[in-house]
N, CA, C and O atoms as CSV, one atom per row, in Angstrom:
chain,resi,resn,atom,element,x,y,z
A,1,MET,N,N,0.848,-1.172,0.000
A,1,MET,CA,C,0.000,0.000,0.000
A,1,MET,C,C,0.895,1.237,0.000
A,1,MET,O,O,1.886,1.297,0.727
A,2,ARG,N,N,0.542,2.199,-0.805
A,2,ARG,CA,C,1.301,3.439,-0.925
A,2,ARG,C,C,0.535,4.596,-0.292
A,2,ARG,O,O,-0.622,4.448,0.100
A,3,LYS,N,N,1.199,5.756,-0.196
A,3,LYS,CA,C,0.531,6.940,0.355
A,3,LYS,C,C,-0.721,7.279,-0.445
A,3,LYS,O,O,-1.749,7.642,0.126
A,4,ALA,N,N,-0.633,7.159,-1.753
A,4,ALA,CA,C,-1.789,7.474,-2.606
A,4,ALA,C,C,-2.965,6.559,-2.289
A,4,ALA,O,O,-4.114,7.000,-2.307
A,5,ASP,N,N,-2.689,5.290,-1.998
A,5,ASP,CA,C,-3.754,4.346,-1.653
A,5,ASP,C,C,-4.415,4.722,-0.322
A,5,ASP,O,O,-5.632,4.616,-0.171
A,6,ILE,N,N,-3.603,5.158,0.627
A,6,ILE,CA,C,-4.154,5.584,1.916
A,6,ILE,C,C,-5.016,6.827,1.731
A,6,ILE,O,O,-6.095,6.930,2.313
A,7,ALA,N,N,-4.541,7.768,0.920
A,7,ALA,CA,C,-5.310,8.983,0.645
A,7,ALA,C,C,-6.639,8.638,-0.039
A,7,ALA,O,O,-7.671,9.230,0.275
A,8,ASP,N,N,-6.611,7.690,-0.966
A,8,ASP,CA,C,-7.844,7.258,-1.633
A,8,ASP,C,C,-8.818,6.618,-0.641
A,8,ASP,O,O,-10.029,6.816,-0.738
A,9,ALA,N,N,-8.285,5.853,0.307
A,9,ALA,CA,C,-9.142,5.238,1.328
A,9,ALA,C,C,-9.802,6.311,2.188
A,9,ALA,O,O,-10.959,6.164,2.582
A,10,LEU,N,N,-9.076,7.387,2.480
A,10,LEU,CA,C,-9.668,8.499,3.232
A,10,LEU,C,C,-10.806,9.141,2.457
A,10,LEU,O,O,-11.834,9.493,3.035
A,11,VAL,N,N,-10.626,9.294,1.147
A,11,VAL,CA,C,-11.676,9.875,0.301
A,11,VAL,C,C,-12.936,9.025,0.395
A,11,VAL,O,O,-14.035,9.550,0.575
A,12,GLU,N,N,-12.771,7.705,0.270
A,12,GLU,CA,C,-13.922,6.795,0.281
A,12,GLU,C,C,-14.594,6.709,1.644
A,12,GLU,O,O,-15.821,6.744,1.734
A,13,ARG,N,N,-13.793,6.596,2.713
A,13,ARG,CA,C,-14.367,6.352,4.038
A,13,ARG,C,C,-14.829,7.613,4.762
A,13,ARG,O,O,-15.842,7.595,5.462
A,14,VAL,N,N,-14.090,8.705,4.596
A,14,VAL,CA,C,-14.418,9.917,5.334
A,14,VAL,C,C,-15.280,10.861,4.501
A,14,VAL,O,O,-16.066,11.637,5.043
A,15,GLY,N,N,-15.127,10.790,3.193
A,15,GLY,CA,C,-15.940,11.629,2.324
A,15,GLY,C,C,-15.374,13.016,2.099
A,15,GLY,O,O,-16.110,13.942,1.757
A,16,ILE,N,N,-14.061,13.169,2.289
A,16,ILE,CA,C,-13.430,14.454,2.006
A,16,ILE,C,C,-12.860,14.425,0.587
A,16,ILE,O,O,-12.780,13.367,-0.036
A,17,SER,N,N,-12.473,15.575,0.094
A,17,SER,CA,C,-11.942,15.637,-1.270
A,17,SER,C,C,-10.569,14.971,-1.347
A,17,SER,O,O,-9.901,14.775,-0.332
A,18,ARG,N,N,-10.169,14.633,-2.547
A,18,ARG,CA,C,-8.865,13.999,-2.760
A,18,ARG,C,C,-7.735,14.928,-2.301
A,18,ARG,O,O,-6.768,14.475,-1.688
A,19,LYS,N,N,-7.857,16.225,-2.599
A,19,LYS,CA,C,-6.838,17.194,-2.197
A,19,LYS,C,C,-6.750,17.276,-0.679
A,19,LYS,O,O,-5.652,17.286,-0.122
A,20,GLU,N,N,-7.900,17.336,-0.003
A,20,GLU,CA,C,-7.917,17.403,1.456
A,20,GLU,C,C,-7.329,16.136,2.079
A,20,GLU,O,O,-6.617,16.211,3.081
A,21,SER,N,N,-7.620,14.982,1.495
A,21,SER,CA,C,-7.104,13.737,2.052
A,21,SER,C,C,-5.585,13.667,1.927
A,21,SER,O,O,-4.911,13.195,2.842
A,22,ARG,N,N,-5.044,14.131,0.807
A,22,ARG,CA,C,-3.580,14.140,0.630
A,22,ARG,C,C,-2.932,15.115,1.600
A,22,ARG,O,O,-1.889,14.814,2.181
A,23,GLU,N,N,-3.550,16.295,1.779
A,23,GLU,CA,C,-3.012,17.280,2.724
A,23,GLU,C,C,-3.056,16.755,4.156
A,23,GLU,O,O,-2.108,16.946,4.918
A,24,LEU,N,N,-4.150,16.097,4.523
A,24,LEU,CA,C,-4.295,15.535,5.865
A,24,LEU,C,C,-3.250,14.451,6.112
A,24,LEU,O,O,-2.603,14.440,7.159
A,25,LEU,N,N,-3.084,13.550,5.163
A,25,LEU,CA,C,-2.095,12.479,5.294
A,25,LEU,C,C,-0.694,13.065,5.393
A,25,LEU,O,O,0.103,12.610,6.214
A,26,GLU,N,N,-0.380,14.055,4.583
A,26,GLU,CA,C,0.938,14.686,4.606
A,26,GLU,C,C,1.173,15.374,5.948
A,26,GLU,O,O,2.280,15.327,6.485
A,27,LEU,N,N,0.135,16.012,6.493
A,27,LEU,CA,C,0.235,16.669,7.796
A,27,LEU,C,C,0.532,15.649,8.902
A,27,LEU,O,O,1.376,15.889,9.766
A,28,ILE,N,N,-0.164,14.522,8.867
A,28,ILE,CA,C,0.056,13.472,9.869
A,28,ILE,C,C,1.479,12.939,9.786
A,28,ILE,O,O,2.157,12.819,10.806
A,29,LEU,N,N,1.938,12.620,8.580
A,29,LEU,CA,C,3.279,12.067,8.405
A,29,LEU,C,C,4.360,13.078,8.775
A,29,LEU,O,O,5.378,12.710,9.360
A,30,THR,N,N,4.148,14.337,8.439
A,30,THR,CA,C,5.113,15.382,8.792
A,30,THR,C,C,5.204,15.543,10.304
A,30,THR,O,O,6.295,15.709,10.848
A,31,THR,N,N,4.064,15.494,10.980
A,31,THR,CA,C,4.045,15.600,12.442
A,31,THR,C,C,4.807,14.438,13.073
A,31,THR,O,O,5.566,14.638,14.021
A,32,ILE,N,N,4.613,13.238,12.559
A,32,ILE,CA,C,5.337,12.068,13.068
A,32,ILE,C,C,6.836,12.239,12.838
A,32,ILE,O,O,7.629,11.990,13.747
A,33,LYS,N,N,7.239,12.659,11.634
A,33,LYS,CA,C,8.658,12.859,11.323
A,33,LYS,C,C,9.294,13.901,12.235
A,33,LYS,O,O,10.391,13.688,12.753
A,34,GLU,N,N,8.608,15.034,12.435
A,34,GLU,CA,C,9.147,16.104,13.274
A,34,GLU,C,C,9.292,15.649,14.728
A,34,GLU,O,O,10.283,15.965,15.385
A,35,THR,N,N,8.311,14.916,15.220
A,35,THR,CA,C,8.356,14.421,16.593
A,35,THR,C,C,9.514,13.454,16.780
A,35,THR,O,O,10.245,13.544,17.766
A,36,LEU,N,N,9.687,12.529,15.840
A,36,LEU,CA,C,10.802,11.587,15.913
A,36,LEU,C,C,12.132,12.315,15.749
A,36,LEU,O,O,13.126,11.943,16.373
A,37,GLY,N,N,12.155,13.343,14.917
A,37,GLY,CA,C,13.368,14.130,14.712
A,37,GLY,C,C,13.839,14.813,15.983
A,37,GLY,O,O,15.037,15.035,16.158
A,38,LYS,N,N,12.909,15.151,16.877
A,38,LYS,CA,C,13.248,15.758,18.166
A,38,LYS,C,C,13.705,14.704,19.174
A,38,LYS,O,O,14.160,15.042,20.266
A,39,GLY,N,N,13.583,13.433,18.806
A,39,GLY,CA,C,13.982,12.362,19.715
A,39,GLY,C,C,12.857,11.826,20.575
A,39,GLY,O,O,13.081,10.965,21.426
A,40,ASP,N,N,11.644,12.328,20.363
A,40,ASP,CA,C,10.487,11.859,21.133
A,40,ASP,C,C,9.859,10.643,20.457
A,40,ASP,O,O,10.081,10.400,19.270
A,41,SER,N,N,9.085,9.891,21.210
A,41,SER,CA,C,8.403,8.728,20.646
A,41,SER,C,C,6.988,9.117,20.224
A,41,SER,O,O,6.432,10.109,20.696
A,42,VAL,N,N,6.419,8.312,19.325
A,42,VAL,CA,C,5.046,8.516,18.860
A,42,VAL,C,C,4.269,7.240,19.170
A,42,VAL,O,O,4.623,6.161,18.695
A,43,LYS,N,N,3.218,7.367,19.962
A,43,LYS,CA,C,2.406,6.203,20.337
A,43,LYS,C,C,1.011,6.388,19.764
A,43,LYS,O,O,0.342,7.383,20.042
A,44,ILE,N,N,0.582,5.430,18.969
A,44,ILE,CA,C,-0.754,5.453,18.387
A,44,ILE,C,C,-1.523,4.287,18.990
A,44,ILE,O,O,-1.189,3.125,18.758
A,45,ALA,N,N,-2.546,4.601,19.760
A,45,ALA,CA,C,-3.306,3.580,20.477
A,45,ALA,C,C,-3.835,2.518,19.521
A,45,ALA,O,O,-4.331,2.831,18.439
A,46,GLU,N,N,-3.724,1.269,19.932
A,46,GLU,CA,C,-4.189,0.093,19.199
A,46,GLU,C,C,-3.489,-0.104,17.853
A,46,GLU,O,O,-3.945,-0.894,17.026
A,47,PHE,N,N,-2.379,0.615,17.632
A,47,PHE,CA,C,-1.594,0.441,16.404
A,47,PHE,C,C,-0.153,0.112,16.743
A,47,PHE,O,O,0.351,-0.942,16.355
A,48,GLY,N,N,0.523,1.013,17.472
A,48,GLY,CA,C,1.897,0.748,17.850
A,48,GLY,C,C,2.638,2.012,18.224
A,48,GLY,O,O,2.058,3.092,18.325
A,49,SER,N,N,3.946,1.849,18.428
A,49,SER,CA,C,4.794,2.962,18.843
A,49,SER,C,C,6.007,3.065,17.940
A,49,SER,O,O,6.607,2.062,17.556
A,50,PHE,N,N,6.357,4.311,17.608
A,50,PHE,CA,C,7.596,4.600,16.907
A,50,PHE,C,C,8.559,5.154,17.943
A,50,PHE,O,O,8.232,6.118,18.635
A,51,LEU,N,N,9.734,4.566,18.060
A,51,LEU,CA,C,10.708,4.961,19.062
A,51,LEU,C,C,12.024,5.307,18.380
A,51,LEU,O,O,12.380,4.706,17.367
A,52,VAL,N,N,12.750,6.279,18.936
A,52,VAL,CA,C,14.079,6.611,18.442
A,52,VAL,C,C,15.078,5.999,19.406
A,52,VAL,O,O,15.049,6.277,20.605
A,53,ARG,N,N,15.963,5.162,18.874
A,53,ARG,CA,C,16.992,4.522,19.698
A,53,ARG,C,C,18.352,5.057,19.291
A,53,ARG,O,O,18.601,5.322,18.115
A,54,LYS,N,N,19.225,5.214,20.268
A,54,LYS,CA,C,20.601,5.612,19.986
A,54,LYS,C,C,21.460,4.359,20.004
A,54,LYS,O,O,21.466,3.611,20.981
A,55,LYS,N,N,22.184,4.140,18.916
A,55,LYS,CA,C,23.096,3.008,18.861
A,55,LYS,C,C,24.506,3.508,19.134
A,55,LYS,O,O,24.914,4.543,18.606
A,56,LYS,N,N,25.241,2.788,19.943
A,56,LYS,CA,C,26.602,3.172,20.293
A,56,LYS,C,C,27.560,2.822,19.155
A,56,LYS,O,O,27.231,2.058,18.248
A,57,GLU,N,N,28.742,3.399,19.235
A,57,GLU,CA,C,29.803,3.036,18.296
A,57,GLU,C,C,30.155,1.565,18.530
A,57,GLU,O,O,30.186,1.099,19.669
A,58,ARG,N,N,30.418,0.850,17.453
A,58,ARG,CA,C,30.747,-0.568,17.608
A,58,ARG,C,C,31.678,-1.024,16.495
A,58,ARG,O,O,31.854,-0.341,15.487
A,59,ARG,N,N,32.253,-2.164,16.698
A,59,ARG,CA,C,33.134,-2.750,15.685
A,59,ARG,C,C,32.279,-3.539,14.701
A,59,ARG,O,O,31.317,-4.207,15.080
A,60,GLY,N,N,32.654,-3.443,13.433
A,60,GLY,CA,C,31.954,-4.171,12.391
A,60,GLY,C,C,32.933,-4.663,11.356
A,60,GLY,O,O,34.142,-4.669,11.588
A,61,ARG,N,N,32.419,-5.075,10.219
A,61,ARG,CA,C,33.269,-5.591,9.154
A,61,ARG,C,C,32.787,-5.036,7.820
A,61,ARG,O,O,31.593,-5.054,7.521
A,62,ASN,N,N,33.737,-4.540,7.019
A,62,ASN,CA,C,33.420,-4.067,5.677
A,62,ASN,C,C,33.040,-5.279,4.831
A,62,ASN,O,O,33.841,-6.199,4.669
A,63,MET,N,N,31.829,-5.284,4.294
A,63,MET,CA,C,31.345,-6.452,3.554
A,63,MET,C,C,32.096,-6.682,2.249
A,63,MET,O,O,32.204,-7.820,1.794
A,64,LYS,N,N,32.619,-5.610,1.637
A,64,LYS,CA,C,33.347,-5.763,0.367
A,64,LYS,C,C,34.757,-6.299,0.571
A,64,LYS,O,O,35.205,-7.180,-0.162
A,65,THR,N,N,35.460,-5.760,1.579
A,65,THR,CA,C,36.869,-6.131,1.770
A,65,THR,C,C,37.074,-7.164,2.871
A,65,THR,O,O,38.090,-7.859,2.897
A,66,GLY,N,N,36.110,-7.262,3.779
A,66,GLY,CA,C,36.247,-8.191,4.891
A,66,GLY,C,C,37.084,-7.632,6.034
A,66,GLY,O,O,37.293,-8.318,7.034
A,67,LEU,N,N,37.569,-6.388,5.904
A,67,LEU,CA,C,38.412,-5.787,6.930
A,67,LEU,C,C,37.562,-5.226,8.071
A,67,LEU,O,O,36.455,-4.736,7.848
A,68,PRO,N,N,38.096,-5.303,9.309
A,68,PRO,CA,C,37.357,-4.732,10.442
A,68,PRO,C,C,37.298,-3.208,10.333
A,68,PRO,O,O,38.194,-2.576,9.773
A,69,MET,N,N,36.215,-2.626,10.884
A,69,MET,CA,C,36.053,-1.175,10.869
A,69,MET,C,C,35.199,-0.750,12.047
A,69,MET,O,O,34.538,-1.578,12.672
A,70,GLN,N,N,35.212,0.547,12.352
A,70,GLN,CA,C,34.371,1.117,13.403
A,70,GLN,C,C,33.098,1.647,12.768
A,70,GLN,O,O,33.154,2.364,11.769
A,71,ILE,N,N,31.958,1.304,13.334
A,71,ILE,CA,C,30.669,1.829,12.891
A,71,ILE,C,C,30.318,2.973,13.834
A,71,ILE,O,O,30.285,2.793,15.051
A,72,GLN,N,N,30.056,4.146,13.270
A,72,GLN,CA,C,29.804,5.359,14.046
A,72,GLN,C,C,28.476,5.268,14.807
A,72,GLN,O,O,27.560,4.559,14.390
A,73,PRO,N,N,28.385,5.998,15.935
A,73,PRO,CA,C,27.101,6.035,16.656
A,73,PRO,C,C,26.039,6.689,15.777
A,73,PRO,O,O,26.338,7.569,14.970
A,74,ARG,N,N,24.802,6.248,15.946
A,74,ARG,CA,C,23.723,6.781,15.122
A,74,ARG,C,C,22.389,6.591,15.823
A,74,ARG,O,O,22.283,5.891,16.829
A,75,LYS,N,N,21.377,7.235,15.263
A,75,LYS,CA,C,20.015,7.073,15.761
A,75,LYS,C,C,19.237,6.244,14.747
A,75,LYS,O,O,19.419,6.404,13.540
A,76,VAL,N,N,18.378,5.368,15.231
A,76,VAL,CA,C,17.529,4.558,14.362
A,76,VAL,C,C,16.089,4.636,14.859
A,76,VAL,O,O,15.840,4.828,16.049
A,77,VAL,N,N,15.153,4.487,13.941
A,77,VAL,CA,C,13.736,4.479,14.295
A,77,VAL,C,C,13.287,3.029,14.398
A,77,VAL,O,O,13.577,2.214,13.522
A,78,ARG,N,N,12.590,2.724,15.459
A,78,ARG,CA,C,12.087,1.375,15.689
A,78,ARG,C,C,10.575,1.445,15.813
A,78,ARG,O,O,10.042,2.363,16.437
A,79,PHE,N,N,9.880,0.476,15.219
A,79,PHE,CA,C,8.429,0.395,15.358
A,79,PHE,C,C,8.096,-0.843,16.170
A,79,PHE,O,O,8.576,-1.940,15.883
A,80,LYS,N,N,7.278,-0.655,17.172
A,80,LYS,CA,C,6.823,-1.775,17.995
A,80,LYS,C,C,5.307,-1.860,17.847
A,80,LYS,O,O,4.585,-0.955,18.265
A,81,ALA,N,N,4.835,-2.940,17.258
A,81,ALA,CA,C,3.398,-3.125,17.026
A,81,ALA,C,C,2.672,-3.382,18.342
A,81,ALA,O,O,3.202,-4.038,19.240
A,82,SER,N,N,1.457,-2.860,18.443
A,82,SER,CA,C,0.638,-3.090,19.631
A,82,SER,C,C,0.085,-4.511,19.606
A,82,SER,O,O,0.117,-5.193,18.582
A,83,TYR,N,N,-0.411,-4.927,20.737
A,83,TYR,CA,C,-1.028,-6.249,20.839
A,83,TYR,C,C,-2.203,-6.380,19.872
A,83,TYR,O,O,-2.365,-7.413,19.221
A,84,GLN,N,N,-3.027,-5.322,19.779
A,84,GLN,CA,C,-4.198,-5.363,18.910
A,84,GLN,C,C,-3.802,-5.496,17.432
A,84,GLN,O,O,-4.460,-6.214,16.680
A,85,LEU,N,N,-2.740,-4.811,17.018
A,85,LEU,CA,C,-2.273,-4.915,15.638
A,85,LEU,C,C,-1.745,-6.317,15.348
A,85,LEU,O,O,-2.052,-6.904,14.310
A,86,LYS,N,N,-0.947,-6.848,16.277
A,86,LYS,CA,C,-0.432,-8.206,16.106
A,86,LYS,C,C,-1.570,-9.215,15.996
A,86,LYS,O,O,-1.546,-10.112,15.153
A,87,LYS,N,N,-2.547,-9.057,16.847
A,87,LYS,CA,C,-3.698,-9.965,16.869
A,87,LYS,C,C,-4.475,-9.893,15.555
A,87,LYS,O,O,-4.925,-10.920,15.047
A,88,ALA,N,N,-4.637,-8.678,14.997
A,88,ALA,CA,C,-5.378,-8.492,13.737
A,88,ALA,C,C,-4.621,-9.086,12.553
A,88,ALA,O,O,-5.233,-9.603,11.618
A,89,VAL,N,N,-3.296,-9.014,12.591
A,89,VAL,CA,C,-2.479,-9.511,11.486
A,89,VAL,C,C,-2.350,-11.030,11.520
A,89,VAL,O,O,-2.423,-11.687,10.481
A,90,ILE,N,N,-2.161,-11.576,12.693
A,90,ILE,CA,C,-1.903,-13.016,12.831
A,90,ILE,C,C,-3.172,-13.838,12.708
A,90,ILE,O,O,-3.137,-14.911,12.105
A,91,LYS,N,N,-4.272,-13.389,13.246
A,91,LYS,CA,C,-5.570,-14.079,13.238
A,91,LYS,C,C,-5.424,-15.567,13.305
A,91,LYS,O,O,-6.423,-16.286,13.307
């Protein structure tokens, strides 16, 4: 499913215009991105949580050369599905 498909579903289910549905979806996604960018988590009830984790510097291996290397510290986004989402998917 793509963003356009989600926007189309909003048009059908909510009854708003296609332009309004795209703007609404973009607003929601931008808000989530900005919140995660600040390092805060986003929790959506009965869906799941988006969390920002800090990974420490660690030793790794260059896949092309096989030589050891240092992997720099970084932030990653993690999604943890809620119980209700897992239950709906697994059935």
